[in-house]
VOLO-209478 format. One line per field, with one value per residue (C-alpha): y, z, x; residue in three letters; residue number from 1. Coordinates in steps of 0.5 Angstrom, whole numbers, m for minus. Example, Ala and Ser with C-alpha at 12.3 -4.5 7.8 and 13.67 -1.06 7.14 Angstrom:
yy	m9 / m2 .
zz	16 / 14 .
xx	25 / 27 .
type	ala / ser .
seq	1 / 2 .
end
This chain:
yy	82 / 80 / 74 / 77 / 71 / 74 / 80 / 76 / 72 / 78 / 83 / 77 / 77 / 84 / 85 / 80 / 83 / 90 / 87 / 85 / 92 / 97 / 103 / 103 / 106 / 103 / 107 / 105 / 98 / 99 / 103 / 99 / 93 / 96 / 98 / 90 / 88 / 93 / 91 / 97 / 102 / 107 / 105 / 107 / 101 / 103 / 98 / 93 / 86 / 85 / 78 / 81 / 86 / 81 / 77 / 83 / 84 / 76 / 77 / 83 / 79 / 73 / 77 / 80 / 73 / 71 .
zz	214 / 208 / 203 / 197 / 193 / 192 / 188 / 181 / 181 / 182 / 177 / 172 / 173 / 173 / 167 / 163 / 164 / 162 / 156 / 154 / 156 / 153 / 153 / 160 / 165 / 171 / 176 / 172 / 173 / 180 / 182 / 178 / 182 / 189 / 187 / 185 / 192 / 195 / 191 / 187 / 192 / 191 / 195 / 197 / 195 / 200 / 205 / 200 / 201 / 195 / 194 / 194 / 189 / 184 / 185 / 183 / 177 / 175 / 177 / 172 / 167 / 168 / 168 / 161 / 158 / 160 .
xx	137 / 133 / 135 / 139 / 137 / 130 / 133 / 134 / 128 / 124 / 127 / 127 / 119 / 119 / 123 / 119 / 113 / 116 / 118 / 111 / 109 / 114 / 110 / 109 / 114 / 117 / 113 / 106 / 108 / 109 / 103 / 99 / 102 / 101 / 94 / 93 / 96 / 90 / 85 / 84 / 86 / 91 / 97 / 104 / 108 / 114 / 110 / 109 / 113 / 117 / 114 / 107 / 109 / 112 / 106 / 101 / 105 / 104 / 97 / 96 / 99 / 95 / 89 / 91 / 92 / 85 .
type	met / arg / asp / pro / lys / arg / ile / arg / pro / ala / leu / glu / arg / leu / arg / ser / tyr / trp / leu / ser / his / pro / asp / leu / arg / leu / gly / gln / ile / ile / val / asn / ala / ala / ser / glu / val / his / lys / gly / ile / ser / ser / asp / ala / phe / tyr / ile / glu / asp / asp / gln / leu / ile / gln / ala / val / met / asp / met / trp / lys / glu / glu / gln / ile .
seq	1 / 2 / 3 / 4 / 5 / 6 / 7 / 8 / 9 / 10 / 11 / 12 / 13 / 14 / 15 / 16 / 17 / 18 / 19 / 20 / 21 / 22 / 23 / 24 / 25 / 26 / 27 / 28 / 29 / 30 / 31 / 32 / 33 / 34 / 35 / 36 / 37 / 38 / 39 / 40 / 41 / 42 / 43 / 44 / 45 / 46 / 47 / 48 / 49 / 50 / 51 / 52 / 53 / 54 / 55 / 56 / 57 / 58 / 59 / 60 / 61 / 62 / 63 / 64 / 65 / 66 .
end
């Protein structure tokens, strides 16, 4: 069983990103993050681990701030 304690921090990071990009839809964020995980190749987010997806969201955010 996956650790349920991973959910709150993941959602908080996602929430922060989404609040800073309110014009994006949730699906857009997830698809963009999935693409980030696979380095620009459109990918099915179904097979991406939560930590990878959230790290990709945070990486997208860091790249925007450069």
